[in-house]
C-alpha positions in Angstrom: 53.8 30.5 -10.4 53.7 32.3 -13.2 51.1 35.3 -13.8 49.3 33.0 -16.1 49.5 29.9 -14.3 48.0 32.2 -10.7 44.7 33.7 -13.6 43.9 30.5 -14.2 43.8 29.0 -10.7 41.9 32.2 -9.6 39.5 31.3 -12.3 39.0 28.0 -11.1 38.7 29.1 -7.7 36.0 31.1 -8.9 34.3 28.6 -10.9 34.3 26.2 -8.2 32.6 28.9 -6.0 29.9 28.7 -8.3 29.4 25.7 -9.0 29.1 25.7 -5.2 26.6 28.6 -5.0 24.1 26.8 -7.5 24.5 23.5 -6.0 23.3 24.9 -2.2 20.2 26.0 -4.1 19.6 23.4 -6.0 20.4 20.5 -2.8 17.6 23.6 -0.9 15.2 23.4 -3.4 14.6 20.0 -3.5 15.1 19.3 0.2 11.7 21.7 0.4 9.9 20.1 -2.2 10.8 16.7 -0.1 9.6 17.8 2.7 6.1 18.9 1.1 5.9 15.4 0.1 6.8 17.0 -3.9 9.5 16.1 -6.5 11.1 17.8 -8.9 9.2 15.8 -12.3 9.2 16.9 -15.6 7.3 14.7 -17.0 4.4 16.9 -17.3 6.0 17.6 -20.4 4.0 14.9 -22.0 0.8 15.2 -20.8 -2.4 16.9 -22.5 -2.1 20.2 -22.8 -6.4 20.6 -23.3 -6.0 24.9 -24.6 -6.2 26.7 -27.8 -3.1 29.1 -28.3 -4.9 31.3 -30.9 -1.9 32.6 -32.8 0.5 30.0 -34.0 3.5 30.1 -36.6 3.2 26.3 -36.4 0.7 23.4 -35.7 -1.1 23.6 -32.8 -4.0 21.4 -31.3 -5.6 21.4 -27.7 -4.2 17.7 -27.8 -1.1 18.4 -28.0 1.2 17.9 -25.5 2.5 21.1 -22.9 6.5 19.8 -24.3 4.9 21.4 -28.2 2.8 24.1 -26.3 6.8 25.3 -24.9 8.0 25.1 -28.3 5.1 27.1 -30.3 5.5 29.7 -27.8 9.3 29.6 -28.4 8.5 30.2 -32.2 6.0 32.9 -31.3 9.0 34.6 -29.3 11.8 34.1 -32.1 9.1 35.5 -34.6 8.4 38.9 -32.7 12.6 39.0 -31.2 13.7 39.2 -35.0 10.8 41.3 -36.7 11.9 43.5 -33.3 15.5 43.5 -34.4 14.8 44.5 -37.9 12.5 47.4 -37.4 14.9 49.0 -34.8 17.8 48.6 -36.1 16.6 50.4 -39.7 14.7 52.8 -37.7 17.7 53.6 -35.4 19.8 53.9 -38.1 17.5 56.4 -40.1 17.2 58.5 -36.8 21.3 58.4 -36.3 21.4 59.8 -39.8 19.2 62.5 -38.8 20.9 63.4 -35.7 24.1 63.5 -37.7 22.8 65.1 -41.0 23.6 69.1 -40.0 19.5 69.8 -40.9 18.5 71.6 -37.9 14.4 70.1 -39.1 15.8 66.9 -39.1 18.0 67.0 -36.2 15.9 68.6 -33.7 12.7 65.7 -34.8 15.6 63.1 -34.0 16.4 64.2 -31.1 13.0 65.1 -29.8 11.9 60.8 -30.9 15.1 60.0 -29.0 14.6 62.0 -26.2 11.0 61.1 -25.5 10.8 57.3 -26.4 13.9 56.2 -23.8 12.2 58.3 -21.0 8.8 56.2 -21.1 8.5 53.0 -19.9 8.5 50.5 -22.5 5.9 48.8 -20.9 3.8 51.7 -21.7 4.7 52.3 -24.9 3.5 48.7 -25.9 -0.2 49.1 -24.2 -0.4 52.2 -26.3 0.0 50.9 -29.7 -2.4 48.2 -28.6 -4.5 50.3 -27.1 -4.8 53.9 -28.4 -3.4 52.8 -31.9 -4.4 49.9 -33.2 -7.9 49.6 -31.4 -8.9 52.6 -33.0 -7.9 51.1 -36.5 -10.9 51.1 -39.3 -12.8 48.0 -39.3 -12.8 45.5 -42.1 -14.1 47.2 -45.1 -12.3 49.9 -44.5 -9.2 48.9 -44.4 -5.8 51.3 -44.7 -4.4 49.4 -48.2 -0.6 49.1 -48.8 0.0 48.9 -52.1 -2.8 46.7 -52.7 -1.2 43.6 -51.1 -1.4 44.6 -47.3 -4.5 45.6 -45.1 -4.4 46.7 -41.7 -7.4 46.9 -39.8 -8.8 46.9 -36.2 -8.7 43.0 -36.9 -4.8 43.2 -37.6 -2.8 43.4 -40.4 -3.1 41.1 -43.7 0.1 40.3 -45.6 0.9 38.0 -48.8 2.0 34.6 -47.7 3.2 31.8 -50.1 1.6 29.1 -51.8 2.6 26.3 -52.0 4.7 24.7 -54.3 8.4 24.3 -55.6 9.4 27.6 -54.6 11.7 27.0 -51.6 13.6 24.5 -53.9 13.8 28.0 -56.3 14.7 29.8 -53.5 17.8 27.7 -52.0 18.8 28.0 -55.8 18.5 31.7 -56.2 20.3 32.1 -53.1 23.7 30.0 -54.3 23.6 32.2 -57.2 23.6 35.4 -55.7 25.7 34.1 -53.0 28.4 33.3 -55.7 27.4 36.5 -57.5 28.9 38.4 -54.6 31.6 36.4 -53.9 32.8 37.1 -57.3 31.9 41.0 -57.3 34.1 41.2 -54.0 36.8 39.2 -55.6 36.8 41.6 -58.0 37.3 44.5 -56.5 34.3 46.4 -56.9 33.5 49.5 -54.1 31.1 47.2 -52.2 32.1 47.2 -48.1 32.2 43.7 -46.5 29.7 45.5 -43.8 26.7 45.2 -46.5 27.2 42.0 -48.7 25.3 39.7 -46.2 22.4 41.8 -45.9 23.0 42.9 -49.4 22.8 39.0 -50.8 20.1 37.7 -48.6 18.0 40.5 -49.6 18.6 39.9 -53.3 18.1 36.3 -52.8 14.7 37.3 -50.5 14.0 39.2 -53.4 14.6 36.8 -56.5 13.1 34.0 -54.5 9.6 36.1 -53.8 9.5 36.9 -57.2 9.7 33.3 -58.5 7.1 32.4 -55.5 3.5 32.3 -56.0 1.9 34.7 -53.5 -1.2 34.2 -51.8 -2.4 37.8 -51.6 -5.1 38.8 -48.8 -8.5 39.4 -50.9 -12.0 41.4 -49.2 -14.8 39.0 -49.4 -18.0 39.7 -47.8 -17.1 40.8 -43.8 -13.3 39.3 -43.8 -10.3 38.8 -45.7 -9.6 35.3 -47.7 -6.0 34.8 -48.4 -2.9 35.5 -47.1 -1.6 35.5 -43.5 -3.4 37.6 -40.5 -0.9 39.1 -38.0 -3.0 39.7 -35.0 -3.2 43.5 -33.0 -1.1 41.6 -30.3 1.9 41.0 -32.8 2.0 44.6 -34.0 1.9 46.0 -31.2 4.9 44.3 -29.4 6.7 44.6 -32.7 6.2 48.4 -32.9 6.5 48.6 -29.1 9.9 47.3 -28.5 11.3 48.0 -31.6 10.3 51.8 -30.9 11.7 52.0 -27.8 14.8 50.3 -28.7 15.5 52.1 -31.9 16.1 55.2 -29.6 19.1 53.4 -28.3 20.1 52.1 -30.7 20.8 55.4 -32.4 22.6 57.0 -29.6 24.9 54.2 -29.8 25.5 54.2 -33.3 25.8 57.9 -33.0 28.5 57.9 -30.9 30.2 55.4 -32.8 29.7 57.5 -35.9 31.0 60.5 -34.3 33.9 57.7 -32.9 35.4 57.5 -36.8 38.3 60.1 -37.3 37.2 63.2 -39.0 40.4 62.7 -41.4 38.9 59.0 -42.8 35.7 62.0 -44.5 37.6 64.5 -45.5 39.6 61.8 -47.5 36.9 59.9 -48.7 35.4 63.8 -49.8 38.8 64.5 -51.0 38.2 61.3 -53.5 34.9 63.0 -55.1 32.7 60.7 -53.2 29.4 62.2 -52.1 28.2 62.7 -48.8 26.0 59.8 -48.8 28.7 57.1 -50.2 31.3 58.9 -47.5 29.1 57.8 -45.2 28.0 54.1 -46.1 31.4 53.2 -47.8 33.9 54.7 -45.8 32.5 56.0 -42.2 29.9 53.4 -41.4 32.2 50.8 -41.9 34.7 52.1 -39.4 32.0 53.0 -36.6 30.8 48.8 -36.6 33.6 48.1 -34.7 32.6 50.5 -31.7 28.8 49.6 -32.6 29.0 45.8 -32.0 29.2 45.5 -28.3 26.3 48.4 -27.4 24.2 46.5 -29.9 25.0 43.0 -28.9 23.2 44.3 -25.3 20.3 46.1 -27.2 19.2 42.7 -29.4 19.7 40.4 -26.0 17.4 42.9 -24.5 15.0 42.8 -27.2 14.8 39.2 -26.7 14.1 39.6 -23.1 11.4 42.1 -23.3 9.4 40.2 -25.6 7.8 39.0 -22.5 6.2 42.4 -22.1 3.5 40.6 -25.1 1.8 38.5 -21.9 0.5 42.3 -20.9 -1.3 42.3 -24.1 -2.4 38.2 -24.4 0.6 37.8 -27.0 1.0 34.0 -27.1 4.5 34.2 -26.0 6.8 31.6 -23.9 6.0 33.9 -20.0 2.2 34.0 -21.2 1.8 30.3 -22.8 4.0 28.6 -20.6 4.6 30.5 -17.5 1.0 31.4 -16.9 -1.3 29.2 -18.4 0.4 25.5 -18.4 1.6 26.5 -14.8 -1.9 27.0 -13.5 -2.7 23.9 -15.0 0.1 21.6 -14.0 1.1 23.4 -11.1 5.3 22.8 -11.5 6.2 26.2 -10.8 9.3 24.9 -10.4 9.5 23.3 -13.4 8.0 25.6 -15.6 9.9 28.3 -14.3 13.5 26.9 -15.0 12.5 26.1 -18.5 11.5 29.2 -19.5 14.5 30.3 -18.2 16.5 28.0 -19.8 15.4 28.6 -23.3 15.9 32.6 -22.9 19.7 31.5 -21.2 19.7 29.2 -24.4 19.0 31.7 -26.5 20.7 34.5 -25.6 24.3 32.8 -25.3 23.5 32.2 -28.7 23.0 35.0 -30.2 25.4 36.7 -27.9 28.2 34.3 -29.2 27.2 35.0 -32.9 27.5 39.0 -32.6 31.2 38.0 -30.1 32.1 36.0 -33.4 30.5 39.1 -36.1 32.7 41.6 -33.6 36.4 39.5 -33.9 35.5 39.2 -37.9 35.3 43.3 -37.8 38.2 43.8 -35.4 40.5 41.3 -37.5 39.2 42.5 -40.9 40.7 46.5 -39.6 43.8 45.2 -39.1 
């Protein structure tokens, strides 16, 4: 028997053993439920919910089912996760560049921020933003204006929203044009690293789509804002708490990845006349991504799981809505918890697969 066959045999035995353990627990759970006159039944998902979800990005009425409540809460969780991933990545990049800038003030400030953030509990930071920052914001009439298009007050963040119309079709067409232009630009040999092609294309496409779309800007009328979309304080506090906390870990991982690139790469770029910024973003950072993607994957997965901290400040995500409200109303503890675990497992496996594919792509492009 060859070593490869032995390896496959050991993996098969491990898989059979894991399946046997899972089967044991499943049979044990079913037996215990039967002894209490209970059976596993997911039919409750089609029962009427009868409760309200204060913040929802998709349609929701109390007359909808528990299954739809799981979908609504899942969308809220995905929304918070995407915002946290984007903001944490941007803040982590800024902190890492400050640490590596060589400026004593910038480096010292970044180091203090990183040490303070990553050495305090994450839940405490979320609650801090909710109670100590957002709760003391000015009232509606004294809202903090952001360019006259977004407003922050004690009731949340008001941002513009796209109006109804053919803007989505225009957005897709614009994005397609920008994608074609980016591919042609790359094939013509322009100085654009592959790392930034897709983000630049997406940003440009969204910007052009937003310019062609009609926007409903919030306007203060009387005692409330009319138009736009309101992001409640729970969303803002959760996103800020998780993003700032995770950005400290991303900054350290990025700093280590940048320092892992051989010094000769930067020296060669500067000898060609590139500036410090061009050297970092065109030469060093694309190579550092090969070292950064694995720890970055772990941080992104942690962000998705950390959205459950929203239950501490009443943000209607999966744990708050499904593992609390639905569980209390239906009494289906095992069914509810297996669904919650299954949703997070499926989402995290998908994100992990995408990040691993990106990692393989970076490795292949470097050969």
